C-alpha positions in Angstrom: 6.0 -21.6 30.2 9.1 -23.9 30.2 12.0 -23.1 32.5 15.0 -21.6 30.7 18.5 -22.5 31.7 21.4 -20.0 31.0 25.1 -20.2 31.5 27.2 -17.4 33.1 27.4 -15.4 29.8 23.6 -15.2 29.5 23.5 -17.7 26.7 20.9 -20.5 26.9 22.2 -23.9 27.4 22.0 -26.2 24.3 18.9 -28.3 23.9 19.0 -31.9 22.7 18.3 -32.4 19.0 14.6 -32.7 18.0 13.2 -35.7 16.2 10.4 -34.1 14.4 8.5 -37.3 13.5 8.8 -38.5 17.1 7.5 -35.2 18.3 4.5 -35.4 16.0 3.8 -38.9 17.2 4.0 -37.8 20.8 1.5 -35.0 20.2 -0.8 -37.4 18.4 -1.2 -39.2 21.7 -2.6 -36.0 23.3 -6.1 -34.6 23.1 -6.8 -31.8 20.7 -7.2 -29.4 23.5 -3.9 -30.4 24.9 -2.1 -30.0 21.5 -3.7 -26.6 21.1 -2.4 -25.5 24.5 1.0 -26.8 23.7 1.0 -24.7 20.5 -0.2 -21.6 22.3 2.6 -22.0 24.8 5.2 -22.4 22.0 3.9 -19.2 20.3 4.3 -17.3 23.6 7.7 -18.8 24.1 8.8 -17.8 20.6 7.6 -14.2 21.1 9.4 -14.0 24.4 12.6 -15.1 22.6 11.9 -12.5 19.9 12.0 -9.8 22.5 15.5 -11.0 23.7 16.6 -11.0 20.1 15.4 -7.4 19.6 17.1 -6.2 22.8 20.3 -7.9 21.8 20.0 -6.4 18.3 19.5 -2.9 19.8 22.7 -3.2 21.8 24.7 -4.5 18.9 23.3 -1.7 16.7 24.5 0.8 19.3 28.0 -0.7 19.0 28.0 -0.6 15.2 27.8 -4.4 14.9 24.7 -4.7 12.8 24.8 -4.4 9.0 23.4 -6.1 5.9 25.7 -9.1 6.4 23.4 -10.2 9.2 20.9 -11.2 6.5 23.2 -13.9 5.3 24.0 -15.1 8.8 20.3 -15.3 9.7 19.1 -16.5 6.3 16.7 -13.6 5.9 16.4 -10.7 3.5 18.1 -7.4 4.0 14.7 -5.9 4.3 13.9 -8.2 7.2 17.2 -7.0 8.9 16.2 -3.4 8.5 12.8 -4.0 9.9 14.3 -5.8 12.9 16.7 -2.9 13.6 13.9 -0.3 13.2 11.7 -2.2 15.6 14.5 -2.7 18.1 15.3 1.0 18.1 11.6 2.1 18.5 10.8 -0.3 21.3 13.1 1.4 23.8 10.8 4.4 23.9 7.6 2.2 23.9 7.8 0.3 27.2 4.0 -0.6 27.3 4.1 -2.1 23.8 7.4 -4.0 24.7 5.7 -5.5 27.7 2.6 -6.6 25.8 4.9 -8.1 23.1 6.9 -10.0 25.8 3.7 -11.5 27.1 3.2 -13.0 23.7 0.1 -10.9 22.8 1.7 -9.3 19.6 2.9 -11.2 16.7 6.2 -10.2 15.0 4.1 -8.7 12.1 1.9 -6.7 14.4 4.9 -5.5 16.4 6.8 -4.3 13.3 3.8 -2.1 12.3 2.6 -0.8 15.7 6.0 0.8 16.4 5.5 2.9 13.3 2.1 4.1 14.6 2.7 4.7 18.4 4.8 7.3 20.1 5.5 8.1 23.7 2.2 10.0 24.1 -0.1 7.2 23.0 1.8 4.0 23.2 -0.1 2.8 26.3 -3.3 3.1 24.3 -1.8 1.3 21.3 -0.5 -1.5 23.6 -4.1 -2.4 24.3 -5.5 -1.8 20.8 -2.8 -3.4 18.7 -3.4 -7.1 19.6 -6.9 -6.7 18.2 -5.7 -5.2 14.9 -4.3 -7.2 11.9 -0.8 -6.4 10.7 -2.4 -5.1 7.4 -4.7 -2.7 9.3 -1.7 -1.5 11.4 0.4 -1.0 8.3 -2.5 1.0 6.7 -2.7 3.2 9.8 1.0 3.8 9.7 0.7 4.9 6.0 -2.2 7.2 6.8 -0.3 9.0 9.6 2.4 10.2 7.2 1.6 12.6 4.4 3.7 11.7 1.4 5.7 14.4 -0.3 5.6 15.3 -4.0 9.0 13.6 -4.2 7.4 10.4 -2.8 4.8 10.6 -5.5 7.4 11.1 -8.2 9.3 8.1 -6.9 6.2 6.0 -7.1 5.6 7.1 -10.7 9.2 6.4 -11.6 8.7 2.9 -10.4 5.8 2.2 -12.7 6.3 -0.7 -15.1 4.7 -3.0 -17.7 6.5 -6.1 -18.8 5.5 -8.6 -21.4 6.9 -11.8 -22.6 5.8 -14.7 -24.7 5.0 -18.1 -23.3 5.8 -20.0 -26.5 4.6 -23.4 -25.2 1.2 -22.0 -24.3 1.0 -19.5 -27.2 0.2 -16.7 -24.6 1.5 -13.2 -24.1 2.2 -12.9 -20.3 1.9 -9.5 -18.5 3.2 -8.1 -15.3 3.0 -4.5 -14.2 2.8 -1.9 -11.4 0.9 1.4 -11.4 1.3 4.2 -8.8 -1.5 5.6 -6.5 -4.0 7.4 -8.7 -3.0 5.7 -11.9 -3.6 2.3 -10.1 -6.9 3.4 -8.7 -8.1 4.7 -12.0 -7.1 1.6 -13.9 -8.8 -0.6 -11.3 -12.0 1.5 -11.4 -12.3 1.6 -15.2 -11.4 -2.1 -15.7 -14.0 -3.0 -13.0 -16.7 -0.9 -14.7 -16.0 -2.6 -18.0 -15.9 -6.1 -16.5 -19.1 -5.6 -14.5 -20.9 -4.5 -17.7 -20.0 -7.7 -19.6 -23.3 -9.6 -18.9 -23.7 -13.0 -20.5 -26.5 -13.7 -23.0 -29.8 -14.9 -21.4 -29.4 -18.5 -20.2 -25.6 -18.4 -20.6 -23.2 -18.8 -17.7 -20.9 -15.9 -16.5 -17.4 -16.0 -17.7 -14.8 -15.9 -14.8 -13.8 -12.4 -13.7 -10.2 -13.0 -14.9 -11.3 -13.8 -18.5 -13.6 -10.7 -18.6 -10.7 -8.7 -17.2 -8.6 -9.8 -20.2 -11.4 -8.9 -22.6 -11.8 -5.5 -21.0 -8.0 -4.8 -21.4 -8.3 -5.7 -25.1 -11.3 -3.4 -25.4 -9.1 -0.5 -24.3 -6.4 -1.6 -26.8 -9.0 -1.8 -29.6 -10.4 1.6 -28.6 -6.9 3.2 -28.9 -6.1 1.4 -32.2 -9.3 2.7 -33.8 -8.7 6.3 -33.0 -7.2 8.8 -35.5 -3.4 9.1 -35.0 -3.6 13.0 -35.3 -6.4 13.3 -32.8 -5.9 15.0 -29.5 -7.1 12.7 -26.8 -7.9 13.2 -23.2 -7.6 11.0 -20.2 -11.1 9.8 -19.2 -12.3 11.6 -16.1 -12.4 9.0 -13.4 -14.9 9.2 -10.5 -12.6 8.7 -7.6 -13.5 8.3 -3.9 -11.1 10.3 -1.8 -11.0 9.5 1.9 -10.3 12.6 4.0 -9.5 11.9 7.6 -9.9 14.4 10.4 -6.1 14.5 10.5 -3.5 13.0 8.2 -3.3 12.8 4.4 -6.2 12.1 2.0 -6.1 8.6 0.5 -7.3 6.9 -2.7 -7.8 3.1 -2.5 -6.0 3.3 0.8 -2.9 5.0 -0.6 -1.9 8.3 1.0 -1.5 11.2 -1.4 0.5 14.4 -1.4 -1.6 17.5 -0.9 -0.4 18.7 -4.4 -1.7 15.6 -6.1 -5.1 15.9 -4.5 -5.2 19.5 -5.9 -4.4 18.2 -9.4 -7.2 15.7 -9.2 -9.7 18.5 -8.7 -9.1 19.4 -12.4 -8.7 16.0 -14.0 -11.2 13.8 -12.1 -14.6 13.8 -10.4 -13.8 13.6 -6.7 -16.3 12.2 -4.2 -14.9 13.2 -0.7 -15.5 10.8 2.2 -14.8 12.3 5.6 -13.7 9.5 7.9 -12.9 9.3 11.7 -9.5 8.1 13.1 -10.7 4.5 12.8 -11.6 4.8 9.1 -15.4 4.8 9.7 -17.4 7.1 7.4 -18.7 10.3 8.9 -20.1 12.0 5.9 -20.0 12.1 2.1 -19.3 15.4 0.5 -20.6 16.7 -2.9 -19.0 15.0 -5.9 -16.9 17.7 -7.5 -15.3 18.3 -10.9 -14.1 21.9 -11.0 -13.4 21.7 -14.8 -16.5 21.0 -16.8 -16.3 18.7 -19.9 -17.1 21.8 -22.0 -14.2 23.7 -20.6 -11.9 20.7 -20.9 -12.7 20.4 -24.5 -12.0 24.1 -25.0 -8.6 23.8 -23.3 -7.7 20.7 -25.5 -8.8 22.5 -28.7 -6.8 25.6 -27.7 -3.6 23.8 -26.8 -3.6 20.9 -29.1 -0.8 19.2 -27.3 1.1 19.1 -24.0 2.0 22.6 -23.0 5.2 21.7 -21.2 8.2 23.2 -23.1 9.7 20.7 -25.6 6.8 18.2 -25.3 4.8 17.4 -28.4 2.6 14.6 -27.0 -0.9 14.9 -28.3 -2.5 12.4 -26.0 -3.7 11.2 -23.7 -3.8 14.6 -21.9 -4.9 15.9 -18.5 -6.0 19.4 -17.8 -4.1 21.0 -14.9 -4.0 24.4 -13.2 -1.1 26.6 -14.1 -1.3 28.3 -10.7 -2.6 26.0 -8.0 -5.8 27.0 -6.1 -3.8 26.9 -2.8 -1.5 29.6 -4.3 -4.4 31.8 -5.3 -5.1 30.3 -8.8 -8.6 30.3 -10.4 -10.6 27.7 -12.3 -10.9 30.0 -15.3 -9.7 28.8 -18.8 -6.7 31.2 -18.8 -5.3 29.3 -15.7 -5.7 25.8 -17.3 -3.4 23.9 -19.6 -3.2 20.6 -21.3 -0.5 18.3 -19.8 0.5 14.8 -20.8 0.6 12.0 -18.2 4.4 12.1 -18.1 4.4 15.8 -17.3 1.5 15.7 -14.9 
């Protein structure tokens, strides 16, 4: 690693300006192995400097000198600044992870996630494991360790959106959207089932997945358009795989769910529970469960006719939910079930 020169204040002495083209030409004169070694050293050096930046950020944060204006100074997003501050705060209690990061064995992306996973009791273990984990896997582990609240789930649902706009030049309607947790998993599952069933005629090539996906979306639109406007409809019962870890929240499609939402799914979907170990490896598959039979669901819809929430006249699509949750002593009998629209569920 190159020698660093600092002045009396601890600030590194200025380096001469870099001629990038000349630097590339210089490296072209080296062997591939030599250039790879130079790059590895540069990455380690960069990560060493990142640790100095984090330590300096921690001290400035203690002195109240870090705020959102730092984003403009550094040319980064406010989210990046908040991530840097959170990492700097956490590292002081995670010396083993800090040491591994200073050695250049953790990328900035890995470091930002592992500080969300480790604590003082297990940080030595995570210091050894984290370099072998991708940032995405570490982020997933961090999400799994925190059970979201019902308020978190409501915030996700409040952030749902679907935007459409016309591309007049192409004559196309463009779409962009976002769906929360279970809605997203259900949409993905149903769309995938329709797409995978669109087999071409014998001897004909397969259409690209994207085109079949657009056709599947239109099939759902046509199905809704052709139904009677006065007909009470129900949300199709999705067959969802719910991963249940030994500790931590249950997840659907990798998204952690509040316990209350898992309980609601027992009535509105077929659940296939997968018990997994701390590393996410499958231990056993439980019995697929749907506590409300199709017959009972139809009976509830016929009885209620619309959403049971006061002041709501929505007739569809409807879910069937428990009035008193099972965890509170409620039963699966019809007198404890009610039709509820998606907005009220």
